[in-house]
MITI-867236 format. One record per residue (C-alpha): residue in one letter; x, y, z; residue number from 0. Coordinates in steps of 0.001 Angstrom, whole numbers, plus 500000, padded with zeros to 6 digits. Layout:
{aa:a&X:X&Y:Y&Z:Z&i:NUM}
...
***
This chain:
{aa:m&X:257590&Y:404059&Z:389742&i:0}
{aa:a&X:260883&Y:405669&Z:387919&i:1}
{aa:e&X:264183&Y:406822&Z:389551&i:2}
{aa:f&X:264254&Y:410508&Z:389197&i:3}
{aa:s&X:259790&Y:410056&Z:390533&i:4}
{aa:i&X:261502&Y:408914&Z:393253&i:5}
{aa:i&X:263972&Y:411044&Z:394079&i:6}
{aa:d&X:261810&Y:414450&Z:393200&i:7}
{aa:q&X:259595&Y:412868&Z:395369&i:8}
{aa:y&X:261202&Y:412486&Z:398846&i:9}
{aa:f&X:264856&Y:413221&Z:398821&i:10}
{aa:n&X:265198&Y:416933&Z:396975&i:11}
{aa:r&X:264478&Y:419587&Z:398967&i:12}
{aa:q&X:265556&Y:422663&Z:399444&i:13}
{aa:s&X:269659&Y:423034&Z:399724&i:14}
{aa:h&X:271389&Y:424838&Z:401847&i:15}
{aa:p&X:272116&Y:428639&Z:400912&i:16}
{aa:d&X:276072&Y:427585&Z:400820&i:17}
{aa:v&X:275365&Y:425364&Z:398434&i:18}
{aa:a&X:276189&Y:426087&Z:394905&i:19}
{aa:l&X:274049&Y:423185&Z:393141&i:20}
{aa:g&X:272766&Y:420234&Z:394875&i:21}
{aa:i&X:270061&Y:417686&Z:393140&i:22}
{aa:g&X:269289&Y:417752&Z:389828&i:23}
{aa:d&X:272532&Y:417959&Z:388158&i:24}
{aa:d&X:275137&Y:415658&Z:387021&i:25}
{aa:s&X:276946&Y:416263&Z:390360&i:26}
{aa:a&X:276625&Y:418921&Z:392972&i:27}
{aa:l&X:278440&Y:422214&Z:393252&i:28}
{aa:i&X:280204&Y:423258&Z:396465&i:29}
{aa:t&X:281993&Y:426296&Z:397363&i:30}
{aa:p&X:285181&Y:425323&Z:399165&i:31}
{aa:p&X:285244&Y:427747&Z:402454&i:32}
{aa:p&X:289074&Y:429573&Z:403045&i:33}
{aa:n&X:291873&Y:427755&Z:404693&i:34}
{aa:q&X:289563&Y:424837&Z:405435&i:35}
{aa:q&X:290280&Y:421257&Z:404001&i:36}
{aa:l&X:287581&Y:418700&Z:403441&i:37}
{aa:v&X:286851&Y:415482&Z:405537&i:38}
{aa:i&X:285001&Y:413264&Z:403167&i:39}
{aa:c&X:283509&Y:409505&Z:405090&i:40}
{aa:a&X:281540&Y:406960&Z:403473&i:41}
{aa:d&X:279263&Y:404523&Z:405664&i:42}
{aa:t&X:277146&Y:401682&Z:404504&i:43}
{aa:l&X:274258&Y:399962&Z:406256&i:44}
{aa:v&X:272674&Y:396769&Z:405060&i:45}
{aa:a&X:269980&Y:395739&Z:406474&i:46}
{aa:g&X:269939&Y:392440&Z:408677&i:47}
{aa:r&X:272974&Y:393496&Z:408827&i:48}
{aa:h&X:273700&Y:397213&Z:410295&i:49}
{aa:f&X:269828&Y:396944&Z:411886&i:50}
{aa:p&X:267448&Y:395018&Z:412818&i:51}
{aa:l&X:264940&Y:393719&Z:409621&i:52}
{aa:e&X:261865&Y:395423&Z:411800&i:53}
{aa:t&X:263264&Y:398615&Z:412170&i:54}
{aa:s&X:261181&Y:401764&Z:411801&i:55}
{aa:p&X:261838&Y:403321&Z:408122&i:56}
{aa:h&X:262370&Y:406766&Z:410003&i:57}
{aa:a&X:265271&Y:405052&Z:412722&i:58}
{aa:i&X:266398&Y:403281&Z:409653&i:59}
{aa:g&X:267061&Y:406897&Z:408071&i:60}
{aa:w&X:267932&Y:408891&Z:410527&i:61}
{aa:k&X:270803&Y:406151&Z:411595&i:62}
{aa:s&X:272380&Y:406221&Z:408040&i:63}
{aa:v&X:273042&Y:410376&Z:408201&i:64}
{aa:a&X:274501&Y:409574&Z:412440&i:65}
{aa:v&X:276557&Y:406831&Z:411603&i:66}
{aa:n&X:278670&Y:409633&Z:409414&i:67}
{aa:l&X:278018&Y:412239&Z:410901&i:68}
{aa:s&X:280115&Y:410431&Z:413921&i:69}
{aa:d&X:282980&Y:410050&Z:411777&i:70}
{aa:i&X:283458&Y:413816&Z:410943&i:71}
{aa:a&X:283306&Y:414632&Z:414695&i:72}
{aa:a&X:285728&Y:412663&Z:415424&i:73}
{aa:m&X:288050&Y:414484&Z:412923&i:74}
{aa:g&X:286815&Y:417804&Z:414715&i:75}
{aa:a&X:285183&Y:419081&Z:411737&i:76}
{aa:k&X:281989&Y:420542&Z:410653&i:77}
{aa:p&X:279536&Y:418636&Z:409297&i:78}
{aa:h&X:278343&Y:420530&Z:405713&i:79}
{aa:s&X:276417&Y:417441&Z:403107&i:80}
{aa:i&X:275818&Y:414445&Z:402756&i:81}
{aa:l&X:275382&Y:412381&Z:399537&i:82}
{aa:l&X:272835&Y:408915&Z:399501&i:83}
{aa:a&X:272754&Y:406220&Z:397189&i:84}
{aa:i&X:269866&Y:403204&Z:397858&i:85}
{aa:s&X:269437&Y:399777&Z:396774&i:86}
{aa:l&X:265294&Y:399604&Z:397332&i:87}
{aa:p&X:263977&Y:395871&Z:396914&i:88}
{aa:q&X:260784&Y:396966&Z:395110&i:89}
{aa:v&X:258761&Y:400687&Z:395868&i:90}
{aa:d&X:257298&Y:401375&Z:398774&i:91}
{aa:h&X:255712&Y:404948&Z:399182&i:92}
{aa:e&X:255137&Y:404447&Z:402657&i:93}
{aa:w&X:258669&Y:402880&Z:404126&i:94}
{aa:l&X:259970&Y:406168&Z:401875&i:95}
{aa:e&X:257825&Y:408409&Z:403683&i:96}
{aa:g&X:259436&Y:407862&Z:407233&i:97}
{aa:f&X:262787&Y:406529&Z:405278&i:98}
{aa:s&X:263382&Y:410283&Z:403816&i:99}
{aa:q&X:262008&Y:412390&Z:406810&i:100}
{aa:g&X:264412&Y:410603&Z:409036&i:101}
{aa:i&X:266679&Y:411532&Z:406832&i:102}
{aa:y&X:266075&Y:414932&Z:406671&i:103}
{aa:d&X:264939&Y:415118&Z:410410&i:104}
{aa:c&X:268404&Y:414068&Z:411130&i:105}
{aa:c&X:270211&Y:416043&Z:408747&i:106}
{aa:n&X:268288&Y:419391&Z:410009&i:107}
{aa:q&X:269124&Y:418347&Z:413304&i:108}
{aa:f&X:273139&Y:419054&Z:412974&i:109}
{aa:g&X:273115&Y:421646&Z:409729&i:110}
{aa:v&X:273655&Y:419680&Z:406949&i:111}
{aa:a&X:271895&Y:419373&Z:403862&i:112}
{aa:l&X:271441&Y:416325&Z:401107&i:113}
{aa:i&X:272826&Y:417082&Z:397808&i:114}
{aa:g&X:272986&Y:414401&Z:395699&i:115}
{aa:g&X:273173&Y:411051&Z:395087&i:116}
{aa:d&X:271637&Y:407884&Z:393660&i:117}
{aa:t&X:268631&Y:405450&Z:393541&i:118}
{aa:t&X:268144&Y:401658&Z:392459&i:119}
{aa:q&X:266623&Y:398844&Z:392347&i:120}
{aa:g&X:268924&Y:395948&Z:394317&i:121}
{aa:p&X:267810&Y:392248&Z:395633&i:122}
{aa:h&X:268310&Y:393683&Z:399586&i:123}
{aa:l&X:267891&Y:396770&Z:400917&i:124}
{aa:t&X:271270&Y:398794&Z:400888&i:125}
{aa:i&X:272156&Y:402277&Z:401778&i:126}
{aa:t&X:275530&Y:404125&Z:401281&i:127}
{aa:v&X:275960&Y:407551&Z:402491&i:128}
{aa:t&X:278724&Y:409843&Z:401842&i:129}
{aa:a&X:279179&Y:412794&Z:404638&i:130}
{aa:m&X:281873&Y:416207&Z:404180&i:131}
{aa:g&X:282433&Y:418720&Z:406670&i:132}
{aa:w&X:285191&Y:421515&Z:406501&i:133}
{aa:i&X:288413&Y:421897&Z:409010&i:134}
{aa:e&X:290430&Y:424541&Z:408696&i:135}
{aa:t&X:293517&Y:423627&Z:407297&i:136}
{aa:g&X:295816&Y:421383&Z:409295&i:137}
{aa:k&X:293416&Y:420450&Z:412344&i:138}
{aa:a&X:292041&Y:417438&Z:412301&i:139}
{aa:v&X:292536&Y:415192&Z:414678&i:140}
{aa:l&X:293981&Y:411960&Z:413994&i:141}
{aa:r&X:294938&Y:408584&Z:415331&i:142}
{aa:s&X:297702&Y:409176&Z:415589&i:143}
{aa:g&X:298678&Y:411398&Z:418487&i:144}
{aa:a&X:298315&Y:409929&Z:421652&i:145}
{aa:k&X:301247&Y:410544&Z:424294&i:146}
{aa:v&X:302137&Y:408651&Z:427144&i:147}
{aa:g&X:300703&Y:410498&Z:429914&i:148}
{aa:d&X:297448&Y:411660&Z:428174&i:149}
{aa:y&X:294397&Y:410742&Z:429268&i:150}
{aa:v&X:291929&Y:408143&Z:427872&i:151}
{aa:c&X:287980&Y:409687&Z:427448&i:152}
{aa:v&X:285006&Y:409340&Z:426257&i:153}
{aa:s&X:281486&Y:410667&Z:425501&i:154}
{aa:g&X:278195&Y:409745&Z:427440&i:155}
{aa:q&X:276861&Y:405860&Z:428435&i:156}
{aa:i&X:278248&Y:403508&Z:426394&i:157}
{aa:g&X:276601&Y:399347&Z:425565&i:158}
{aa:d&X:272846&Y:400928&Z:425516&i:159}
{aa:a&X:273190&Y:400035&Z:421390&i:160}
{aa:a&X:274087&Y:397540&Z:422417&i:161}
{aa:y&X:272273&Y:396161&Z:425134&i:162}
{aa:g&X:269312&Y:397067&Z:423470&i:163}
{aa:l&X:270055&Y:395065&Z:420326&i:164}
{aa:q&X:269800&Y:392173&Z:422199&i:165}
{aa:h&X:266475&Y:393370&Z:424808&i:166}
{aa:l&X:264577&Y:394707&Z:421350&i:167}
{aa:g&X:261435&Y:396714&Z:422842&i:168}
{aa:h&X:264096&Y:397472&Z:425370&i:169}
{aa:s&X:264029&Y:401933&Z:425972&i:170}
{aa:l&X:267333&Y:401561&Z:425451&i:171}
{aa:q&X:266682&Y:400077&Z:421600&i:172}
{aa:q&X:266571&Y:403702&Z:421445&i:173}
{aa:r&X:269957&Y:404522&Z:421398&i:174}
{aa:l&X:270591&Y:401701&Z:418514&i:175}
{aa:d&X:268303&Y:403264&Z:416260&i:176}
{aa:y&X:268616&Y:406579&Z:416924&i:177}
{aa:p&X:272391&Y:407240&Z:417914&i:178}
{aa:t&X:273624&Y:410951&Z:418638&i:179}
{aa:p&X:276609&Y:411729&Z:416838&i:180}
{aa:r&X:278772&Y:413971&Z:418447&i:181}
{aa:c&X:278579&Y:417072&Z:416589&i:182}
{aa:k&X:279407&Y:419542&Z:418862&i:183}
{aa:l&X:281909&Y:418038&Z:421017&i:184}
{aa:g&X:283568&Y:417279&Z:418718&i:185}
{aa:e&X:284469&Y:420468&Z:417366&i:186}
{aa:e&X:284985&Y:421446&Z:421088&i:187}
{aa:l&X:287651&Y:418943&Z:420820&i:188}
{aa:k&X:289927&Y:420358&Z:418067&i:189}
{aa:g&X:292999&Y:421759&Z:419431&i:190}
{aa:l&X:292260&Y:419911&Z:422600&i:191}
{aa:a&X:292545&Y:416149&Z:422125&i:192}
{aa:s&X:295138&Y:414632&Z:420823&i:193}
{aa:s&X:293554&Y:411540&Z:419031&i:194}
{aa:m&X:290045&Y:410656&Z:418563&i:195}
{aa:i&X:288148&Y:408770&Z:417124&i:196}
{aa:d&X:284199&Y:406977&Z:417191&i:197}
{aa:v&X:283041&Y:404295&Z:419353&i:198}
{aa:s&X:281056&Y:401761&Z:416146&i:199}
{aa:d&X:282563&Y:398356&Z:416591&i:200}
{aa:g&X:282952&Y:398780&Z:420271&i:201}
{aa:l&X:285618&Y:400469&Z:422744&i:202}
{aa:a&X:288707&Y:398562&Z:423044&i:203}
{aa:q&X:288414&Y:397740&Z:419118&i:204}
{aa:d&X:288228&Y:401401&Z:418659&i:205}
{aa:l&X:290263&Y:402577&Z:421119&i:206}
{aa:g&X:293094&Y:399704&Z:419847&i:207}
{aa:h&X:292947&Y:401482&Z:416300&i:208}
{aa:i&X:294465&Y:405409&Z:418678&i:209}
{aa:l&X:296901&Y:402300&Z:420065&i:210}
{aa:k&X:298272&Y:401055&Z:416869&i:211}
{aa:a&X:298374&Y:404524&Z:414863&i:212}
{aa:s&X:299757&Y:405881&Z:418084&i:213}
{aa:k&X:302723&Y:403314&Z:418795&i:214}
{aa:v&X:301576&Y:403425&Z:422418&i:215}
{aa:g&X:299035&Y:401341&Z:424764&i:216}
{aa:a&X:296545&Y:402092&Z:427475&i:217}
{aa:r&X:295101&Y:400710&Z:430933&i:218}
{aa:l&X:291748&Y:401229&Z:431258&i:219}
{aa:i&X:289443&Y:401375&Z:434610&i:220}
{aa:l&X:286155&Y:399441&Z:434497&i:221}
{aa:e&X:284646&Y:400684&Z:437222&i:222}
{aa:k&X:284823&Y:404165&Z:435321&i:223}
{aa:l&X:283400&Y:403184&Z:432724&i:224}
{aa:p&X:280114&Y:404956&Z:432118&i:225}
{aa:v&X:276929&Y:402863&Z:431376&i:226}
{aa:d&X:273658&Y:402949&Z:432010&i:227}
{aa:p&X:272380&Y:402004&Z:435265&i:228}
{aa:v&X:270252&Y:398820&Z:433780&i:229}
{aa:l&X:273908&Y:397818&Z:432714&i:230}
{aa:q&X:275160&Y:398462&Z:436108&i:231}
{aa:q&X:272634&Y:395718&Z:437561&i:232}
{aa:l&X:274462&Y:392912&Z:435215&i:233}
{aa:e&X:277128&Y:390576&Z:436485&i:234}
{aa:e&X:280194&Y:392372&Z:435773&i:235}
{aa:r&X:281887&Y:390698&Z:432696&i:236}
{aa:q&X:278585&Y:390995&Z:430639&i:237}
{aa:r&X:278399&Y:394916&Z:432045&i:238}
{aa:w&X:281886&Y:395377&Z:430859&i:239}
{aa:q&X:281500&Y:393260&Z:427728&i:240}
{aa:y&X:278471&Y:395190&Z:426320&i:241}
{aa:a&X:280406&Y:398787&Z:427425&i:242}
{aa:l&X:284087&Y:397432&Z:425941&i:243}
{aa:a&X:282456&Y:394941&Z:423372&i:244}
{aa:g&X:278940&Y:395790&Z:422455&i:245}
{aa:g&X:279950&Y:399147&Z:419217&i:246}
{aa:d&X:277057&Y:400596&Z:418147&i:247}
{aa:d&X:277433&Y:403406&Z:420288&i:248}
{aa:y&X:278713&Y:406715&Z:418017&i:249}
{aa:e&X:279989&Y:408199&Z:421227&i:250}
{aa:l&X:283473&Y:409780&Z:420981&i:251}
{aa:c&X:285905&Y:408264&Z:422293&i:252}
{aa:f&X:289456&Y:410697&Z:422864&i:253}
{aa:t&X:293256&Y:410977&Z:424374&i:254}
{aa:i&X:294186&Y:414522&Z:426267&i:255}
{aa:t&X:296996&Y:416013&Z:428259&i:256}
{aa:p&X:295540&Y:416396&Z:431907&i:257}
{aa:q&X:296247&Y:420315&Z:431889&i:258}
{aa:n&X:293813&Y:420287&Z:428645&i:259}
{aa:y&X:291411&Y:417424&Z:430339&i:260}
{aa:e&X:290779&Y:420709&Z:432861&i:261}
{aa:k&X:290076&Y:423247&Z:429829&i:262}
{aa:l&X:287420&Y:421090&Z:428329&i:263}
{aa:l&X:285335&Y:420746&Z:431747&i:264}
{aa:q&X:285253&Y:424514&Z:431512&i:265}
{aa:k&X:283057&Y:424880&Z:428599&i:266}
{aa:q&X:279698&Y:424458&Z:428118&i:267}
{aa:l&X:279534&Y:420586&Z:426769&i:268}
{aa:d&X:276246&Y:419232&Z:425841&i:269}
{aa:v&X:276901&Y:415625&Z:426887&i:270}
{aa:k&X:279135&Y:414039&Z:429689&i:271}
{aa:i&X:282799&Y:413549&Z:429963&i:272}
{aa:t&X:284576&Y:410152&Z:431516&i:273}
{aa:m&X:287747&Y:410028&Z:432246&i:274}
{aa:i&X:288798&Y:405697&Z:431878&i:275}
{aa:g&X:292373&Y:405422&Z:431991&i:276}
{aa:q&X:295468&Y:406668&Z:430685&i:277}
{aa:i&X:297639&Y:405898&Z:427755&i:278}
{aa:v&X:300864&Y:403777&Z:429137&i:279}
{aa:e&X:304327&Y:403083&Z:426822&i:280}
{aa:q&X:303644&Y:399528&Z:427095&i:281}
{aa:t&X:301981&Y:398861&Z:423605&i:282}
{aa:k&X:298235&Y:396904&Z:424167&i:283}
{aa:l&X:295419&Y:397658&Z:426247&i:284}
{aa:t&X:295188&Y:396370&Z:429450&i:285}
{aa:f&X:292263&Y:396696&Z:432649&i:286}
{aa:e&X:292026&Y:396964&Z:436131&i:287}
{aa:h&X:289660&Y:396980&Z:439153&i:288}
{aa:l&X:289482&Y:398186&Z:441960&i:289}
{aa:g&X:293066&Y:399051&Z:441704&i:290}
{aa:s&X:294397&Y:395204&Z:440487&i:291}
{aa:d&X:295409&Y:393832&Z:437472&i:292}
{aa:y&X:291783&Y:392090&Z:435236&i:293}
{aa:p&X:292108&Y:390062&Z:432408&i:294}
{aa:l&X:289694&Y:390639&Z:430262&i:295}
{aa:q&X:289381&Y:388790&Z:426657&i:296}
{aa:i&X:287093&Y:391587&Z:424609&i:297}
{aa:h&X:286580&Y:391200&Z:420595&i:298}
{aa:g&X:284375&Y:393986&Z:418943&i:299}
{aa:y&X:282825&Y:393858&Z:415879&i:300}
{aa:q&X:284330&Y:391971&Z:412663&i:301}
{aa:h&X:282372&Y:392774&Z:409670&i:302}
{aa:f&X:283405&Y:390089&Z:408012&i:303}
{aa:a&X:283120&Y:387144&Z:410987&i:304}
***
């Protein structure tokens, strides 16, 4: 089956009305809204590396989009559209049907258009999605804005996906296969959060990027980490390993002043927010449990380990 036949059959659905030109030409055309900056990111998923080989094609399609929308949300931006580049070992029509439906189901849920990309044959299944969004000029939430005294907060639950990966078939595998990008929350945090990042490689490692960019440290309260009841039954250090180092959560970790935290709680949010610690002057990440120092060695996901 030819490349363009694959595109026409599986990836050429009607685009959004605010896309001037979508799939079918050498490039897509988008008219930027006035006084907006383009927010753009890309993630590559490799079979057997970023998802188990037996993952359903629908879940792979969903996750390919969701992990990118999570990056857009982490900037406080509104997602707009995506590009899809995929390398396929062979043409499997049943697989492509499920995969493309997963792509479009995620796009439709978050108001995003697939506007172009590339399809080729290669030895391994490799998927690269580029996501684009818009934000008012100068309003993006960066990693570098955390200040001493800010609260450290996280959305939802953490550690679910890592537990699901180690216990395939468990109900928490759903959180691994179908992450929920916190797009609405990201937009709500614009103007309130002082810094933000999405949790992809583990909370401790990703928070560390904020600390490095902001030249500050943080102290986390271990008993406040929001974990599923299944993880609550585990031995403490194992539970915290999942929560702090597991990765693939795609929740938002952000810092916020105590005053803005109160403002945030007054909003109608679509996900629970938990304050898990505070920004401190000493430039390292430390932990406490029940009011006492608690030494932990935490290492997140390493792409080249």
